[in-house]
N, C-alpha and C positions, 0 to 999 in steps of 0.2 A: 332268200333275203334280197330286198331291194338294195341297189347301190346307194351310196350317200350322194344325193343330188342337192347340193347346196342352193342352187338357184330357185328351185320350186319351194323348198321348205322355208328359206329365208323370206321369200315373197309372201308365203302363207302367213307366217307369224307377224311380219311387219304390218300386213293388212289387218290382222286380228287386233293387234295393239292399237292401231289407229282407229279402227271402227269402234272398239270398245272403250277407247280413251283410258286404257289400262293404267297409265302413269299420271293421269290428272289428279292433282291433290286438292282436297277441300280445306278451306280455312276453318271449317267447323269440325273436322275430324278430331276425335279425342286422342289423348296419349302423347307420347314423346314426339318432338318435332326436330327437324334438322334442315337447314338451308345450305345446299351444296351447289356451288356456282362455278361455271367455267368463264374465263375471260372471253367475252363474245368477239367473234371474228369480224374483220373488215372484208366485205364481200367483193373481192377483186374480179376482174374479167377473166383471169386465168383459172379460177376455180381452186379447189383444194388440191394439195399434193399429200403424199402419204405421211408427211410430218405433222400435219394438222390434227388428225384424229388421235394422236398419242395421248394428250391430256384429257380429251373427251372420253377416251376409253377408260382411263384411270378413274375418273369421277363416276362413270357409268357402273363400273365394277363395284365401287364403294357404295353407290346409291342402292343398287340391287341387293347388296349384302345387308345394308341397314334396314331396308324394307322387310327382309326376311327375319330381321331381329325385332320387328314390330314398330319401327320408327316411321312416322309420316315425313315424307321427303318432298321438299320444294326443290325442283331441279329444272330451271327454265333455260331457254335459248333465245337469242335475238341477234341484232345486226348493228355494228358500229359503222353506219352507212354513209356518213358525210366524209369528205376528204379530198385532198388535192389530186391523188392518183386518178380518181374517176373523172375529175374535171379535166385533167390533162388528156386522158384517153378520149373524152368527149370532143375536145379541141382537135385532136388528131383524126377522129372518125367522122365528125360532123353531127353525131347523135347528141341528144340532150342528156345531161348527167342523170336526171331522174329516170329516164327510160333505161339507161344502162344499169343503174343501181338496182332497179326492180328486176331486171333480167338476171343480174348477178345473184341477187338474193334467191330467186327461184332455183337457180342452179345449185347454190350452196345448200339450200334446204333439201333438195333432192339427194345430193351427195350425203349429207349428214344422216338423213333418214335411212339411206342404204346400209349404214353401219349398225342399225338397230338400237340406237341409243335411246334411253328411257326418259326423254325430255317431256315436260308438260307443255305441249305446243299451244295450249290455250292462252299462255301468258307471253307469247312472242312479242318482242318490241323491235321497232325500227327507228333509229335516231333521226333519220331523214324524213320521217313522216310528220306532217304538221301536228298530228295529235300527240306526238312525243315532244317535238321541239317547242311547242307552245309552253311546256313546263320547264324546258331548259331556259327559255326567255323569262318565265316567271321566277326561276331561281336567280337569274341575273338581277332582276328588279329587287328581290329581297336583299341581296348583297349590296346593291346600290343604296337602298334605304338605310342600311346598317353602316354605310360609309366604307364598305369593303370592296366596292367597285369604283374606280376613278379613271380619269383620262389625263395623260401628260405626254410631253415630248420624250422620245426614247430612241436610242440607236437601234437600227434594224439592218438585217442582211438584204442588200439590194442588188438585183441582177440587171445591169444596164441593157442587156440584150432582150430579155423577156419582159422588161419593164414591170417588175413585180417584186414584192417582198418575199423572201424565202425563210422558212423555218430553219433552225440550225441543222436539222436532220437532212435538209435538202442541199447542204453545202458540203462538197467533198473536195478535200485538199485545196480549199479556198476558191473552188469553182462551182458554178451552178451545175447540179447533177444532170440537168436536161440538155442545156446548150453548151456547157463547159466554158462559159464566159467567166472572167475574173469577177468575183463578188466584191461589192463595196459596202462600207458602213454609211448609213444615212440617219439623220434625225427626222422622225415623223411623230405626229400625234397618235398615241395608241391607248387602248383601254387595258387596264390591269385589275387583277384581283389582289387584295392586300393579304396575301398568305403569310407575310412576315409578321403580322400581328399574332400568328399562332405558332411561331417558331419554337418557343419553349414548350408549349403544349404538345406539339408534334414530336418533339424530342423525348419528353418524359414518358408519354404513353406507349412508346415502343417497348418498354421493359415488360409489359404484361402480355405481349403477343407471341403466339406459337408460330413463328416464321423462321425460315432458314437464316442462320447467323450471317451469312454473306449479304443477304438482302437487308437485314437490320443495320449492318455496318454501312452499306451504301446509303441508306436513308440518313443515318447519323452524319456521315461525311458530307452529304449534299446540304443538310441543314447547317453543318459546320459551325458549331458553337465555339467561340473563342473568348476567354476571359483575359482582359488586359487593361490597358490604360490609354487615354487620349492625351496627347502632348502637343503643345504649340511650339513651333520653331519660328522665331522672328526672322524676317528677311533683312539683311544688312542694308542700311540707308533706305528703308521703305517702311510705310505704315502697315503693309500687309504682313500676315502671318500664315504659316502653313500648318494645318492641323493633321496629325497622323494618329493612327491606332496601332498599338503594338502589344503582342502577348509577351514580349521579352524586354520589359523595361530595365531588367538587370544588365542588359548589354548596351545601354545607351552611351556609355563612355567609349564604346567601340564603333559608334556611328561615324563614318568617315565621309559619307556623301548622302544626298537625298535624291529620291526619284519621284517624279510626278507622272501620272498618266498623260499621254499626249493631248487628250481632250480636256484636261483639268482646266477649269475656268481661269485660274491664276496665270496660266501660260499666256493667254491673250492680254490679261491685265498688266503683265510685266513686259509686254512687247517693247516698250520704249527703253527698258534697261538691257534687253538682250541684244548683244552686239553682233551675233551671228544669226539674225532672224531668218534670213533666206534659207539657211541650212535647216533650222528648226521647222520652218513652214513646210519644207520639202519632206521632212521625216513625218510630220503630221499627216500629210496627204497620202504618203505610202501606208501609214497605219490604217487609214480609213478604208483601204482595200482589203484589210484582213478582218476575218470574223473573230468574235470573242473566243470561239473554240480554238482557233489557231493560236491566238495570243496566250491562251491558258496552257498550251502544250509545253510541258516542262523539258521535253527532250530537245527542243529546237534551241539554236544558239541565241544568246541574248544580244539585242542591239539597242542602241540609244544615241542621244545627242546631248552634249553638255549645253546648258544655258549660260553662255559666256556673259559675264557682267553681273551674274546673280549669285549671291552666296547667302546661306542661312547660318544662324547662330545656334550651336548645340547648347540647349539650356542646362545641361549637366556640367559642362566644362568651359562654356562660353567660347569655344573655338569656332572659327569660320570653316564651313565645309561647302563644297561645290554642289550644284543642283543639275540633275539630268532629267530628260524625259525618256521613257523607255516603254515599249509596247507590252512588256510583261506585267506592268502595273495597270489595273483596270479601275475605272470610276465606279463600276458596279459592285466593288467589294471594298469595305472599309471606307476611307475618305478619299481614295484616289491618289494617295501620296504615302510614301513609306520612308522611314529612316533606314539606311542601308548599313548593315553590320557584316561586312564580308568575312570576318574571321569566325562568324557564328551563324551563318545562313547560306545554304547551298546556292540559291539563285544569286544572292548578292556576291558570293565568292566568284561565281562564274563570270559575272559582269565586271567585277573589279579586276579579275585576272586578265580578261580580254582588253580592258582599257588602261591597265597599269595603275590602278588606283590604290591608295594607301589602305593597309589592313592592320588593325590593332587588336591583339588578343586581350580580352578582358575577363574570360572565364577559364579557370583552371579546372580541367576535367575531373569529375568525381567518379572514381571507379567503384561501383557497387552493383547491385542487381539491376539498377536502371540502365546500366551500360549496355545490356543486351538490347534493350529497346532502342537506345540511341544509335548503336552501330547499324541497326536494321534500317534506320531512316537517314543515314549519313551519306549514302551514295557509294560507300566502299563495298566492293563485291568480292566474295571469296567462296568458291564452291567447296562443299565438304566432299572429300573423296570417299568412294565406296568403302565402307568398313572402317574408316578412320574414326578415332575416338572423338566424340562431340566436344568434350571439354578442351581437348588439344586444339581443335579447329577454332573454337571460340577464343582461346588464348592467343592463337596466331593472328586472328582477325583484330583483336584488341591491340596487340603490339604494332601491327601494320598501320592501324588507324592512328594511334598516338604518334608514330613516326611521321606520318603525313602532316599531322597538326603541328608538331614541333619544327618540321622542316619548312613550314609555310605553304605546303602543297595540298592542304586540306583544311576543312573547317570543322569545329566542334559544335554540334547543334544541341547537345545535351546540357544538363545543368552542372553546377559545381560551386566553387567559391570564387568571389570576384578578385581580380587583379587589375593593375593599371587603372583603377577606379577611385583614386584618391582616398577619402576617408572611409570608403566602403570596402577597401581591400580586406579579404578574409571573411567577408560576410557571405552567407549562403545565398544562392539565387532566389530562393523563396522569400527570405527576409528582406533582401535588397530591393525587391520590387516594391514593397510597401514603404521602405525607408526612403528610397529615391523619389517615389511619388510625392511624399510629404515635402521633401526638399525643393522640388521644382514645380510643385503645384499641379501635378498631373491628376487626372480624374480616372479612378479605377472604374471600369465599365465592362459590359459584355456585348459582343457583336456576333452576328451570324452571317455565314456565307450565303444563306438563302436569299434570293431576290424575289420581288413580287412577280406574280404570274402574268405574263403578257398574253392576253387572249385575243387581240385584234388580228384578223387575217384579211388582206385585201384581195379576197377571192370570192367566187360566186357560191360554190357548193358547200355551204355551211349554214348554221342557224343565224339569221340576222340579229344584230344587237338592237334591243328594243328601246332606242333613244331617238327623240325628235329634237332638232335644233331650230329654235325660234330666234333668228338673228335680227339685229337692227338693220335697216330702219323700220322693219315691221314691228312685231311685238316686243322683241328684245328680251324674251324670257330665258334665253340660253338653252342649256341641255335639259330637256324635259322627258321624264320616263313615260313610256307608253302605258296608258291605263290598263290594268289587268283585264278589264272587260273587252279590250280590243285585241287581245292575244288570240291566236298567234299572228305575229307579223310574218306573213308568208313570203317565200321567195317568188319573185315575179317570173313569168315565162318569157317575157319580151326582152331578153338579155343577150347581147353578144358577149359571151364570156371569155373571149380571147383577151389576154393580158395587155394592157396599154399603160401601165404605170399607176393605176388606181384600181379600186374595187370595181368589177364589172357592174355592180349595182348602181354606180353613179350614172350610168348611161340608160337606165330604165326610167321612162317618163311616168309610167303607172305607179311605180314604187314610190316616187317622190312627191306625187300630188297629194299633199296631206296638210291638215291644219293643226296649229298648235293646240294641244289638249288644255292648255291654261287659258290662253286669250283668244283663240280662234283665228289668229292671223296666219297668213300663208307661211308654211315651214317646210323643212326637208328632213328626211329620215337619215339616220346614221347608215352609211353605206358599207361599213366593215361587217364581216361575219365573225362568228366565234370560233376559236380554236376547238378542234374536235375533241380534245381532252375534256372540255366542259361537258360534252354529251355523255362521255363515259365516266364522269366523276360522280354521277348519281343514279345510273341505270339500275343498279341493284335494288334501289328503293321502288322504282316503277314496276318491277317484276311482281311485287307483292300485291299491286292494285292496278293492273294495266288497263282496265276498262273504265277507270274513273274519269269522267268528263268535267267534274267540278273541282277536283283537287289533283295535285301531282301524285299524292298518295294519302290514304286515310290513316289516322293514328292507330286504329285497332289492328289491321293486318301487319302494320310495321312492328307493333309491339309483340305480335304473335310469332313473327318469323325472324326478325333481325336482332342482333347483327348476324352476318353470314357466318355459319359454322366452319365451312371449308371453302377456300378459294384456290383454284388451280389455273396456272397459266405460265407463260414464258418468262424467264428471268430478264428479258429485255425491257420489261415494264417495271423493273425493280425500283426505279426512282420516280419518273414523271407521273404515270397513271396512279400508282399507289399513293404517292404523296398528295396529289390533287384530290383523290377520293377521300383521303383522311382529312384534308382541310375542309372540304365541303361538308363532311359529316360533322365536324366540330362546329362549323358555322351554323348548320341547321339545328344542332343541339342548343347553341346559345340563343338562336332565334325562337326556340320553344317548339319546334316541329317534331323533334325526335328526342329520345331519352338516353341514347348511347353515344359514346364519343369515338369509337373505333369501328369501322365497317366490316373488317375481315379478321376474325379471331385466329384462324389457322390458315396458313398459306403454304402451298407446295408448288414447286416448279418442275416442269418437264424439260428435259434436255432436247437438243436438236436431233432430229433424225437426218443424218447426212446422206448425200448421194453415194452411189457405189464407188465413186472416186475419192471418198473421204472428205469432200468439200460440201459447203452449205448448198442445199438445193436452190437452183435459180434457172430461169428460162435461158439466160445468156450463156450459162455453162452447159446447157443441154443435158443436165443430170436429174431433171425432175421426173419422179415416178408418179404416174396418174393413178389414184386409188380406184377409179372406176374400172380400170383394167385388172387390178388385183382382185377386187370384189367379184368381177365377172368370172375370172379364171379359177380363183381359189376359194372365194366365199368371204363374207364379212366376218364370220367367226374365226376363220384362219387369220385374217388380217389383224383382228383384235388381239388374238393370242400371240401372234408373231411380234407385234410391236411391244407388248408387255414382256415377252420372253427375251428380247434383245439385250437387256441389261437393266441396271438400276434406273428408275424413272428419270431422275434428275441429270443423268449423264448424257453426253452426246454419243450417238451410235451410228455407224454406217449401215445403210440399207444393203441387203444382199438377197436378190430375188431367188437365187438358187437355194438358199438355206430355208426359205419359207416352206419348201416342200416337206421338210421334216415335221413342221407343225401341222401341216395338212394331213400327213400320215398318222399323226397322233389322233386327230379327230376321226379319221377312218377307223382306227383301232377302237376308239370309244363307241363308234357306230356299230361295229361288229360285236364288241364286248357286251353291249346291252341287249343284243338280240340273239345271243348264242347261249345255249345251255350246256354247261360242262359239269361233269362230276368232280366234286372238290377233292383234291389231294392234300389240301392244307388242313392243319389243325385248327379247331374252332378258336382256341385262345390266341393262336398266332394271327388269325384273320382279324380278331377283335383288336389286337394290339396295333396292327397296321391301320385299321380304320380310325382308332383313337388318335394315333400319332399324326395321321393326315389331317383330321379335323382340327387338331390343335395347331398344326403348322400353318394351314391355310388361313385359319381365323386370325392368328397372330400376325401373319404377313399382310393380310388385307388391311388390318388396322394400322399397320406401320407403313403401308404403301410399298411393300416389297413384293410386287406382283410377279417378278421373274422367278423368285424362289417358291412362290405359291404354285406356279405352273409346273416347276420342276418336281414339287412334291406330288402333284396330281399325276404326272408321268410315271413317277416311281410307284404310285398306288396301283396303276394298271399293270406295271411290270411284276409287282409282287403278287397280285391277286388274279392274274390272267386265268388261272385254273379254277376260279370260283365265280366265273362270269354269270352263272345262273342263279347265284344267291341274291335274293330280293333285297336284303339289307345293304349288300355291297353296291348294287345298282342304284338304289335310292340315294345312298350317301354320295356316290360319285357324281350323279346328275345334279344334286343340290349344290355340292361344292364347286362344280364346274359351271353352273348356270350363270353366275355374275360375269364370267369371262367369255363364255360362248352361249348366249341365251337362245339362239335359234335351234341349234342341234339338240340342246338339252330339253327345250320345250317339246320338240317333236318326239324324242326318245321317251320322255316321260309319258306321253300319250300312248305311244306304241307299246310300252311296257305294261299298260293297263292300270297305272297308278291313278288314284282319285284326284280330281281337281287339276290345277295347273302347277307346274313346278315353282313358279314365282309366288304361289300362295302358301308354300310350305314354310315351316319354322326352320331357322338355321340350326343345324344339328349340334348337339352337345356330346360330350364323351365322358366315359367313366375313367377317372384318373387311375383307378386300380388296374385298368386294362393296359395302361402304358407299360411297355417293357422297360426294365431298368438296364438291360444289357445293351446299351448304346456305347459307341466308341468314338474317339476323336481322331479325325483324319487330317493330317497336315497337307496343305495345298501349296504347291510351288508352280511358278511360271519361269521357265528356263533356269531351274535350279534355285531360284530365289524365293524365300518364304513370303507368301502373300496373304494367307489366311489359314484358318482351321475350321472344320465343320463337324457337327455331330451327326452320325448316321447309325442305323441299326447294325448290330454286330454281324448280322448275316447279309448285309447289303451287297448287291452285285456291283461289279466294276462299273457297269453302265449307269446304275443309279448314282453311285458316288460321283462319277464324272459329271452327270447332269446337275446335281446339287452343287458341286464345286464350281462349275462354270456360271451358275446362277448367283453365287455369292457376290455381294457388292464389291468387295475389294479385289477379288479375282477378275470379275467382269471388266473392271477398269483397265486391267493390264492385258486384256484380250481384245479390246476394241481396235478394229482395223488390222488385226493379226490373223494369220492362218495357223491352226494347230497341225503340225506336220507329224507329231508323234505324241503318244500318251504313255507315260510310265506309271504303272500301278503296283504298289507294294501292299498286298492285302493286310488290312488292319492297321496300316501305318501311314502311308502317304500316296498322293497322286501328283505327278509332275507333268505339266503341259509344255511341250517343246514347241515354240512358235517362231515364225519369221514374218 
């Protein structure tokens, strides 16, 4: 028997699939369809590390499985190729970003193909290619015509050293991630997409999506719907009024001061009344050096300055209250001003406690089921001791919290009945909000935390914004969209893309030699490029019609394939990318280009694969594992199996090169198993039961994305039937079930066993329910003596099989991450306990 030579057989089958275009799908193919999509990668100069293929392996398993079930699969791959990292690397090396990007893509493509993934490469897209970003620019123009793209002055993160605008992600602890200079806030003219017009639609349609609950919650929180009231506070001895938005109008009698954002326009208009203007001005300047992300951070101490000489009138009780500016209030949310109720708001309480401000309790806590929610959001922490009764802990927390409130050392953020509120005393919070609104003339309204999408980037390596400015004294037409026939507006090559405080495109003569499309007068192009999130907000549409030169996509293939049935990627894209793609989808639906409103029906996230030190893989930590080395030494099939066997897909798992050997040995057992004839010592009905049980388990687990337990079941299959390796039915079943996970070795063994056709052409096996044994038992699984799960196993299962299935269980795997099993205690028929350290 030849040895298992992964290098030769993997090269053989990858070459075969590419030559035959095995996984190319036709739009004309009849039958059931499914669109399975990976979040496409950014092709960095570093190439892939072993964490990248995890999600790709999961979708590949699922696609290969569905094809064997008779489903036509669209499974494409492409490149999110624009972006600042490549531009910065180009500045560092002196190479052109386009040259670097195409080199990186070639390397990424080579690496991805080495894993044997079943992509339809005929549909490959590259967002930095003019044939793609022509349609990104077309998309901008459609939104512009609809009034969903506009330009205005806005605050941005500014690095005085690099002389450029930074995205929020490029600011770390208030410093530029590249040069570590202190970042400032500046006002600049920027382009926006009006995503706020779709806030309610984006919120409502989340309900019908099969997404992880945590991602849905993050989307809802980012949109941040708040139902409340707008109230005007008059300024004493002034014609000005301050408008605020509050969700807790029932607490207005407890408003003891007001806070404005430092950049609120009224601060400048009240300058003559403010007696400590120098102090106020100094605080404003300090605030400008902080990013919005820093100012939003709830854990930092609250700072502010009182506007001496300015007081406002509380419209509920006509009392004068002081006014402050503080950086924890932002103009980007609400009205940029708040009424502060320190007895019933945590941030207000912290501020008032620091500056010794008056606190007035106006809500008597209501102790009911809502109390549980309230104490979880009140800042009071109490850890439940191991084994302590939950209700006793809850009772203790409740009394501790109420003691804090009554002693004045805490605030009540829940609802209740009003007190110290004049004629509204005793009224419930819910009723009081409406009654107080009528009395003081407040307007009940709804607001959202969601802000419009700022898409301008003062950088080179991005899609140019297709706008031409016709300024006086020439034609004076203003901002004019580039005609569709003139797209794409291509990036010029004669650019010094080193940052100098403006877009590098400003310094390109060829780029700006243009006439106004309206009047023909000399004009200039917009020099900003688009946020790369615009490129990725619609790429799933281009995949269905990637060669179309006349349209971004045709309606027919869009209707055939979309929306995406399954989308897989990292949870780090939980908000921005997913929200933007959802917005663009809804906008295109309203524009009449598509018929659906949600792009991704089902979403699954893969967790991080950490370095062997338990930390996130990064070049700076020196813990990156190169997949090329793993594929070369152990094989692509081994890498695929190992990454799926590490634990539940969505969990973070540390890489361990030494433990990959066990998976490799399993494949060697499969290699020998399928090429060895042994006389069976097993009973026929026993073998049939094992086969049926394995088919059922693997099928259900693939459908549920529990790939680690699928693999455990296949390992158990070989352990159980090692003595019947010569049985043709057993071999066929094993190879078909293993094929989605390890396609190269199974394709080779299928051929060597003399079976007809190719393994991927076979139907997915079914099982006879009557063959399933009923004599299964439940095994309790413990980690360090603590109950973590229970599993169903065959009554005659070996200890090794029980251990494999137990370690693959989702709840158990979580408690084994980063741990070493030093001892295994097995009580046959009852329990298995893993002692770890």
